[in-house]
C-alpha positions in Angstrom: -15.4 -20.1 2.0 -15.3 -18.4 -1.4 -13.0 -15.6 -0.5 -10.2 -14.5 1.8 -11.8 -11.1 2.5 -9.9 -8.1 3.8 -12.5 -6.3 5.8 -11.3 -2.8 6.5 -7.5 -3.1 6.9 -5.4 -1.0 4.6 -8.2 -0.6 2.1 -9.7 2.0 4.5 -6.3 3.4 5.3 -5.9 4.1 1.6 -9.4 5.3 1.1 -10.0 8.3 -1.2 -12.9 9.4 -3.5 -13.1 10.0 -7.1 -12.2 8.4 -10.5 -10.6 9.6 -13.8 -10.5 8.5 -17.4 -6.8 9.5 -17.6 -5.3 6.4 -16.1 -3.3 3.5 -17.4 -5.2 0.3 -18.3 -4.8 -2.7 -16.1 -1.2 -3.9 -16.7 -0.1 -7.2 -18.1 1.5 -9.9 -16.0 4.8 -8.8 -14.6 5.3 -11.7 -12.2 8.5 -12.7 -14.0 10.0 -9.2 -13.4 13.4 -9.4 -11.7 13.2 -8.6 -8.0 15.2 -5.6 -6.9 18.6 -6.1 -5.4 18.9 -6.3 -1.7 20.9 -3.3 -0.4 21.9 -2.4 3.1 19.5 0.0 4.6 20.5 3.1 6.6 19.1 3.6 10.1 15.4 4.5 10.0 14.4 8.1 10.2 12.8 9.3 13.5 9.1 8.8 13.6 6.8 11.6 12.6 3.3 12.3 13.9 1.7 14.7 11.4 1.5 15.2 7.7 3.8 17.0 5.3 2.6 20.4 4.1 2.0 20.6 0.4 1.6 23.7 -1.8 -1.8 25.2 -2.1 -1.6 25.4 -5.9 -2.3 22.0 -7.6 0.3 22.7 -10.3 2.9 23.3 -7.6 1.8 20.0 -5.9 2.5 18.0 -9.1 5.8 19.9 -9.8 7.0 19.1 -6.3 5.8 15.5 -6.7 7.9 15.1 -9.8 10.9 16.4 -7.9 10.3 13.9 -5.1 9.8 11.1 -7.7 13.3 12.0 -9.1 14.8 12.1 -5.6 13.5 8.6 -4.8 15.2 7.3 -8.0 18.5 9.2 -7.5 21.6 7.3 -6.8 23.3 8.2 -3.5 20.4 10.1 -2.0 20.5 10.2 1.8 18.0 8.3 3.9 16.6 11.6 5.4 16.1 12.9 1.9 14.5 9.7 0.7 12.2 9.5 3.8 11.1 13.1 3.3 10.5 12.6 -0.4 8.4 9.5 0.2 6.2 11.2 2.8 5.5 14.1 0.4 5.0 11.7 -2.5 2.4 9.7 -0.5 0.5 12.8 0.6 0.6 14.3 -3.0 -0.9 11.2 -4.5 -3.7 11.2 -1.9 -4.5 14.9 -2.6 -4.3 14.6 -6.4 -6.3 11.4 -6.5 -9.0 13.2 -4.5 -9.4 15.8 -7.2 -10.0 14.3 -10.6 -11.2 17.8 -11.7 -7.5 18.8 -11.6 -6.3 16.1 -14.0 -6.4 18.2 -17.2 -4.3 20.8 -15.4 -1.8 18.7 -13.5 -1.2 15.6 -15.6 0.5 17.5 -18.6 3.1 18.6 -16.0 4.4 15.1 -15.5 7.4 14.2 -17.7 7.0 11.3 -20.0 9.3 8.9 -18.2 7.3 9.3 -15.0 3.8 9.4 -16.6 3.1 5.6 -16.3 4.0 5.6 -12.6 1.9 8.7 -12.0 -1.1 7.2 -13.8 -1.0 3.9 -12.1 -0.5 5.5 -8.6 -3.5 7.8 -9.1 -5.6 4.9 -10.5 -4.8 2.5 -7.6 -5.6 5.2 -5.1 -8.9 6.0 -6.7 -9.9 2.3 -7.0 -9.2 1.8 -3.3 -10.8 5.0 -2.4 -14.1 4.0 -4.0 -14.2 0.9 -1.6 -15.0 2.8 1.6 -16.0 6.0 3.2 -14.4 8.0 6.1 -15.1 6.8 9.6 -16.0 8.8 12.7 -13.7 6.7 14.8 -10.1 5.6 14.5 -9.4 1.9 14.6 -8.3 -0.4 17.4 -4.9 -0.9 15.8 -1.2 -0.9 16.9 1.1 0.8 14.4 4.7 -0.5 14.4 7.7 -0.1 12.1 7.6 -2.6 9.3 10.2 -5.4 8.9 13.2 -4.3 6.9 12.8 -4.1 3.2 15.4 -6.7 2.5 13.8 -9.1 4.9 10.4 -8.7 3.2 12.0 -9.1 -0.3 13.5 -12.4 0.8 10.1 -13.6 2.0 8.4 -12.7 -1.3 11.1 -14.5 -3.2 10.8 -17.5 -1.0 7.1 -17.6 -1.6 7.4 -17.1 -5.3 9.9 -20.0 -5.5 7.6 -22.2 -3.6 4.2 -21.4 -5.2 4.9 -19.6 -8.5 3.0 -16.5 -7.4 4.9 -13.4 -8.6 6.9 -11.8 -5.8 5.6 -8.3 -6.8 2.0 -9.4 -6.4 2.6 -10.7 -2.9 4.4 -7.4 -2.1 1.5 -5.3 -3.5 -1.0 -7.3 -1.3 1.2 -6.9 1.8 1.4 -3.2 1.0 -2.3 -2.6 0.6 -3.4 -4.9 3.4 -1.2 -3.7 6.3 1.4 -1.3 4.9 4.0 -4.0 4.9 3.0 -5.2 8.4 2.8 -1.8 10.1 -0.8 -2.4 11.1 -1.5 -4.9 13.8 -5.2 -5.4 14.4 -8.2 -7.5 13.6 -10.6 -6.3 10.9 -14.4 -6.2 11.5 -14.5 -9.5 9.5 -12.0 -11.1 11.8 -9.0 -11.0 9.4 -5.6 -11.0 11.1 -1.9 -10.7 10.5 0.3 -9.0 7.9 -1.6 -10.5 5.0 -5.0 -10.2 6.7 -6.2 -13.8 6.7 -9.3 -15.2 8.4 -8.1 -17.8 10.9 -10.2 -20.4 9.1 -8.6 -19.6 5.8 -5.1 -19.6 7.4 -5.7 -23.0 8.9 -6.0 -24.3 5.3 -3.1 -22.4 3.7 -0.8 -21.6 6.6 0.6 -25.2 7.0 0.4 -25.0 10.7 2.4 -21.8 11.0 1.9 -18.4 12.6 -0.8 -16.1 11.2 1.1 -13.1 12.7 4.5 -14.0 11.2 5.4 -11.9 8.1 7.2 -14.9 6.6 4.5 -17.4 7.4 1.6 -15.2 6.2 3.4 -14.3 3.0 3.9 -18.0 2.3 0.3 -18.7 3.0 -0.8 -15.9 0.6 1.3 -17.6 -2.1 -0.4 -20.9 -1.4 -3.8 -19.4 -1.4 -3.3 -17.5 -4.7 -1.7 -20.6 -6.3 -4.6 -22.8 -5.2 -7.1 -20.4 -6.7 -5.5 -20.5 -10.1 -3.0 -17.6 -10.2 -1.1 -19.2 -13.0 -4.2 -19.5 -15.1 -6.2 -16.4 -14.2 -4.3 -14.0 -12.1 -7.1 -11.5 -11.7 -9.6 -14.1 -10.6 -7.1 -15.5 -8.0 -6.7 -12.0 -6.6 -10.5 -11.5 -6.6 -10.8 -14.6 -4.4 -8.4 -12.9 -2.0 -10.7 -9.9 -1.8 -14.0 -9.9 -3.7 -13.7 -6.5 -5.3 -12.7 -5.8 -8.9 -11.5 -2.4 -7.7 -9.1 -4.2 -5.3 -7.9 -6.4 -8.1 -7.2 -3.4 -10.3 -5.3 -1.6 -7.5 -3.2 -4.7 -6.8 -2.3 -5.0 -10.5 -1.3 -1.4 -10.7 0.9 -1.5 -7.6 2.4 -4.9 -8.6 3.3 -3.6 -12.0 5.1 -0.6 -10.5 6.9 -2.6 -7.8 8.1 -5.2 -10.4 9.2 -2.6 -12.9 11.4 -0.4 -10.7 13.3 -1.2 -7.4 13.0 2.4 -6.3 9.2 2.1 -6.2 9.2 -0.7 -3.6 11.7 1.2 -1.5 9.5 4.3 -1.7 6.4 2.5 -0.7 8.2 0.8 2.1 8.8 4.3 3.6 5.1 5.3 3.3 3.1 5.8 6.5 -0.3 4.7 7.6 -3.1 7.1 6.6 -6.6 6.6 7.8 -9.6 8.1 6.0 -11.8 9.6 8.6 -14.8 12.0 8.6 -12.3 14.6 9.7 -10.2 13.9 6.6 -6.9 12.0 6.4 -5.2 11.2 9.6 -1.7 9.8 9.9 -1.3 7.0 12.4 2.4 7.0 13.3 4.5 4.3 14.7 3.6 4.0 18.4 -0.2 4.6 17.8 -2.1 2.1 19.8 -5.8 1.8 20.7 -7.6 -1.2 22.2 -11.0 0.1 21.1 -12.3 2.5 18.4 -11.5 6.1 19.3 -13.4 9.2 18.2 -11.3 10.9 15.6 -11.9 14.4 16.9 -10.6 13.3 20.4 -7.5 12.0 18.9 -6.8 15.1 16.8 -7.0 17.3 19.9 -3.7 15.8 21.1 -2.3 14.7 17.8 -2.8 17.6 15.3 -2.1 16.9 11.8 
C-alpha cells in the first residue's frame, strides 16, 4: 500500500478549525538534536475528568499561557504545579488556535524567547484541526496513562540508533497519533497500536513483534520512515505515514519543538486526550472506556466538562 494512514486517531482528538498567516514556516531538520536527559519522575498527579477554566478575555488567556510556559521551564517546579500548568497550556492552545481573529491582539503579548514555541504550537494545532470535523459520537477507545517519559525516550533513542530516523520525529508521531499511547482503539481504517499501524503494514515493518507494544511499534515506525526515504526526503517519508501535507507540517512543528527543548516533551507528555465533538471539546480522562461509539450528549450528562 502507498501509505500507513492514520484514520481518526489523535488527529481527531487534536481537531480545531482555522488558520493564520502569523505562524512559523516549516522548520529545518532537527533530527540531530540532542535528546533530553532522563530524569526521575515524580508520582503522577491524580486523574482529572474535566477541563481547566481559562479567562474569558483573550489577552488574559495568553498572559496566563505565558506564565504556564515559564512554569513548565522552571527548575525545581513541583509535579502538581507542572501538571496544572500543562493542562492550562493545552487548553489555551486549543482556544487560541480556534480564533485566528485574535492573533493581532494576543500574539504581541508573547515574549520574544517564547514566540517561536507559541507560533509552532498554534500552527500545528490549526493544521491538524483542518483535517477533520467534530463528531456527534465519542469513540470506542480506552484511555490509559502513558508509559513513563523516560521509558518512551529510551525507545525513541533505540529506534533512531537502529534506523537513523530522528528520535524527535518518532516522538512527535507518537504524540499526535495516540497521545504517547494513552489511546487504545482501532481507527475506522483499521489502524492499531501506539503508532497506529495497519496490521498489514506492521507485518512488513514490525519484524514479527507486537503492534500494541510501545517499543515494538516505535521501532516499526522508524523502519517504515527509513524505508520510505526519511534520510533523503523527510517530508515525503512522513507523508507516506499519513497522506496529508497538513499532517506533515504539524509533525515537523512538534518535532522541532520537542528536539529543541526538553521541557517541551515533558509538557506534552502531561497533556490529556481531547476529542473534538459537535458539542465542543471533550476531555477523555484516564479510565474512559467505551466498546462502541457513544453519543456525546449522553456522555456529558454524567461527565460535565
